[in-house]
N, C-alpha and C positions, 0 to 999 in steps of 0.2 A: 192516672190508678194503673197499675199492673194488676196482672194476673200474678197469682204467686202457691206456693204448696209453701203447707208449714207442720214441718216434722216436728214433735215432741215427745220423745218418751222415756223422761227421765224420770222415776217415780219421786215423788217429795216426802222426804218424813223430817216433817218440822217439831221444834218443842225443846222442852226441858227435856235432859237425862235422855234424850233418845240415841246418842252414841252409846249407849250401854248397850244395844237393841243389835250390835255390828255381826254380831256371831250369830244370830238366829238369823237374819236379812241376809249371811251369806250362804248361810247353809239353804234355805230357803228357795237361793238362785240355783243348787245346786254345785258348789265351791267346793272344791279338793283341797286346792294348794292354791294359796294366794300370797303375793308379791303384796307390800304394804309399802311406797314411799314419802317420804316427809323429809323435811328443812332441817332446820338446826336443833337445839336440843327444846323450843319452847314448849311441845307435845308432852317433854317430861317433864319439865317445870309443873307445868297444868297438872298434873298428873293423868292426859288423857292418851300417852303412851301405855301404860299402866292397862289402864279401862280396855282399852281397844285390843291390846295383846291378849291378855286372861278372857275375853268375852269370845275372841274369835280360837282359842286353843279349847273352852270349855264345849266347844259345840265338833270338837276331833278333827278339825281343819287346820294342815300344815301351812305353818306361816314361813313366810322368808321376808327378809326387807332390807330397804337399802333407804339411806339416810343419807344428807349432807347436799339435798337440792337448794341448788345456789338461786336466788334472784335471777329473770333474765336465765330458765333453764339451759344447761349446755348438753350439746349433742353427744361428747362424750360420755355422760353418765347414763345418758337413753342408752346407748350400744353397750353400757356394759349390765343396764337390766336388761336391753333383750338376750344379751346370751345365759344372764341367768333364768329367765324365762325358759327359753329352750332347753338347757340343762337340766334343769330341775321339773321338765312337763308341768310346768306353773300354769292354771286354766283361770283364775282369777287377778285382776289386779286391783286394788284400795288405794286410793289418794289421800291422806290425811295432810291436811295444810289449805291454802290458798291457792292461788294460779300457776304459781310455781312448781309445784310439787303436784298439781291436776296434768299439766301442760306435760311436764314429762313423762308423768303415767300414759296420756293419750297417745304419744310418742312414740312407747313402750308398744302399746295395744295395738297399734298400726305395724310397727315393726318387727313383730315377731313372727306371722305369719308369710312376707315378704322375703322373699329371696338375695333382693337389692340391697342396696344403700339405703335407712330410710331418711337420710337428707334427700334424696329422688321425692321426696312427697313435699317437701319445704323449697326445693328448690323448681318445683314445677313440672319435674322431669317424666313423673309419673302420678299416679292417682291409685290412690287405696281399694284394693278389694274385700279384704277382708281385714278384721280386728277383734282383737279379744274383747270380753266384756272389763268394764272400769266401773269402780264404787268411789261412791266420795263421801269423806266427812270434812266438811267446811270450815275454817278458823279463820280465815280472812274474808269476808265481802269486799269484793273488787273485781276483780276481772273478768266474774258471771261465766268464769271456763264451769263448774259443775252443773252447768244449765244448756250450755253452748252445743255448737262443733266443729268450735273449731280450738285451737292453739298453735303455742308462737316458742321457736326454738332457739338458743342463739349456736352458730357453730363458731369455734372457737377458732377456727383457721379463718384467719380475714375480718374476723370480728362480726357477721353478719345474722344478721334477727330476721326470720322467716315465721310465715303462719301459714297456717294452713287448717282449710275448710273444709270439714266432711263431716257428714251423716252420722256416717261408723263410730266418730268416736264419740259421741254424744253419752254421757254416762246413765248406766242404767239406774241407778239409784246414787239421790246424795241427801245426806244428813244435815239438817241444820240445828244447832243449839246456840242462842245467840250469847249465849254465857260462855261457852266458848273462845268470842272476843272480848272478852272483859281486858283483857292482858295488853290487846295489841299497843305496844307507845301512840303518842297522838299523831305522830307524824306519817304511821301506817295509815290509823284510819282517817287522817286527811286524805292519801296518796289512794283510797279505797275508794273515799266519794267522789274525788277527781277523775278516777278510772270512770266508776260506774256514770258520770256524767259527760262523759266523752260518749261512753260506747251510746249511749241518749242521742248525743246529738250529733255523731256523724249519720244516724239514721234521722234527724229532723231537718237538717239540711237537705233538703232533697228538691230535684227539679218537676216531681209530680205535681200533679195538680189533685184538686179532688180527695183529698187523704185528710179530710177532719177529723176522723176518730183517731187517728192514729196520732196525727198531729196532736191531739188532745191529751192523749195517754204519753206521749213524749214530756208532753208541760209538768201533766201529774209525777213522771219518776222522777223529775228534774224538781219540781217541788218538794217532794218526799225527801230528797236530799239537803238541798236549800236549809229546810225546815230541823232534819235531824243531826246530818251532822256536826254543827257549832255544838248539839247537845253529848253529841256520843265522845266529839273531845274535849269537854269539860268535867263529863260525868261519864266514866268508860264503862261504869256499872246499870248505865241507865239500860234495863232491858228493854223498853218498849222501842226504844233510838236506834237500839242493837237489831233488832227485828227487822225494821224498817227497813234500814240497810242492808240486812242479808236479803231478804226478798226483792229488793229494786235491784241489787247488784244483780239476779236470776231475769227477772225482768227486762232489766236490760238489753240482756247481753243471747236471751235462748232464742231472737228472731219473732216473737210474737211482736214488737213494735216494727218489725220487718216488713208485715203486710201491706200491700199495697202500694209498696214504696221503693226506690235505689238511694241507697246510703250515700255518705261520700265515702270516708275513709282515709282521703289525706293526711290529717294530722296524726294518725295514728301510725301510717308509715313513716310520716317526719320524726314523732318522737321515738319508733323502733331504733332508729340510728343513734339518736342521742343514749339510750340504754344498751346499745349495743358496744359504744364506741368508749361512754363514760361509766358505764355500770350502774345507771341515775335509775330513779326508781320508776316503774312504767307509770304511777298516776301521776307525779312530780313531773315527769317530761310531758306528758301530757297537758298541763295546770300551765306549763310554758309555750307549749304548740299552739293548742287552741285560741287562745284572744289574738295571737297574729297571726293564724289562718283567717279567722273573721276579717280582721283588719285588713285584710289583701285580698278580699273576696266580698264582702258584702255589698257592691254598687254593683253584682251580678244579680240580686236580687235584694234589693232594699226593702220592698216588704215585708218579705220572709223573717229580714233582718230584726226590723218594727216590732214585728208581731213576739220573737223572742228578747225583744224588749221589755215590752209594756206586759206578753203572757207570764211568763218567767222574770223576770229580774225586777219588775213592779214599777219600771222606768213609764214616766205619764207622755202621753203620743204629741209629738207636734205634728201635726199635720201642713204647716208651713215649710218645717224642716224636718222633713222625712230622715235625711243621716244622720242628722243630729242626735233622732232619736237613735237609731241604728247603731251611731258610735257611742253613746250613755249606755246603751244594753250591753254591749263588748268589754266596757269602764267597770262596768257594774259587775260581770264575771271574774273580772281579771280582780278587782278588790276582792270579791268572795273567797278566793283563791288565797289570799292572801289572808284574809281574816280568817281562816281553820289553817293556818302555816304552812300554806304550799309556798312554793317557790314560783316566779312569774319570770323570770329572767335568765340566760343560757350562763350568764358570769354566776349565778347562783348554782348553780349544778355543777362548776366548773369549766366549763366546755369553753376556751381560747377562740377568739374571733381567727383565728391563723388556720381552724378545720373546716372554715364554714363550708367553702368550698368542696371540698374531699365529703363532707357529709350529706351536700346538696346531690353529688356525682353517684353516691352509693344511694339513696332513696332507692326503694323498688318502684319500680315503674312498669308500665303495660308494653306491647309489643306495638305500640304508636308510641314510646317514648314520653308517656305522660302519667301521671298518678291521678286520682279524683275521679269522679264523678260528676259533683254540683259544678265544679267547676274544674277542668282537664289543666293540670299544673306540667309544665318545663321543668329541666334542669336549672334554668333560670330563673323560675318561678320560685322555685323550690329556696333555692340561694336566696332569694328576696324574702322569703317569708322567715327564711334563719335570721337575717340581718335586722327584722322586726323583733327577733327575740332577745337583741341584746339587751 
């Protein structure tokens, strides 16, 4: 059981029509000039764009906007936003969308007060000392960036995807209206479910002992997604299922589940390369990577994988053959991903076998040349896991 420090400053504003209060909320936060970042045209088709713009302008706040944030958000656009914020003396940042819009906004927030290249933070060359405040209107439950201290950016030069964890980037507030997720395609909903589960499982598979409370919290989040994701995929307008997934997205990644424990995170690093090189949807890449990682490392702690199998996936415990129980749990997870429309092989992501060695080489590793905490993986281990994804 590890000591921990928990920081959760994000004000959560949850419920129907809450996005209509964005102007008042920003005014209460002292915003004078706001930059809004968003992705494609979905917020305009939803009518959300007009709602947000009108509410902000009604409070006399100057509004600037940058659309076109891509999935796996790019460094180039972040730098353009930084220049705009500096030029116009913008004092508040607003992300409208999912993890990509939020991460791009977070990168902008730490880049504005920094004299160097914002990529320094993601390359591990520097640590942020200041950041502009960030607000969020969430439309995609998946990445958990609306309450987390993390963001992930892709550098087009070399197609390198890297993350930054920094409490300065935790949003000041986040607005959640489950109705804003009704128009998400089934694939995007399923990918979000996979992402939420992965954030939870990265923490669940730990070497720390005596962490029963957070084990049970992790299991609860996983049960919530296993129960509600198929409902949301089948009936996109089921408010309860959407609400459950939205809140699970935040709790899975705002470090509440991190208390007492050290997570792994190798599966995320393996999947980042799939997203960077092949623009795979992050949640889809995780659905491919996680069962392969589990298959490779389960013997490190068979009993933990047996607990996952029985407590999460509903597999009956075989006390005479615990390894069989563990493997059945992994197979059940893979089957669940398939059942909601997620890929489970590299071929489904369009990744050729000839690129696996390059992917393994590019995986972000620590100073000791390994990745992960539950089991420390070398480049050769990474290559073996990629081969298990075929």
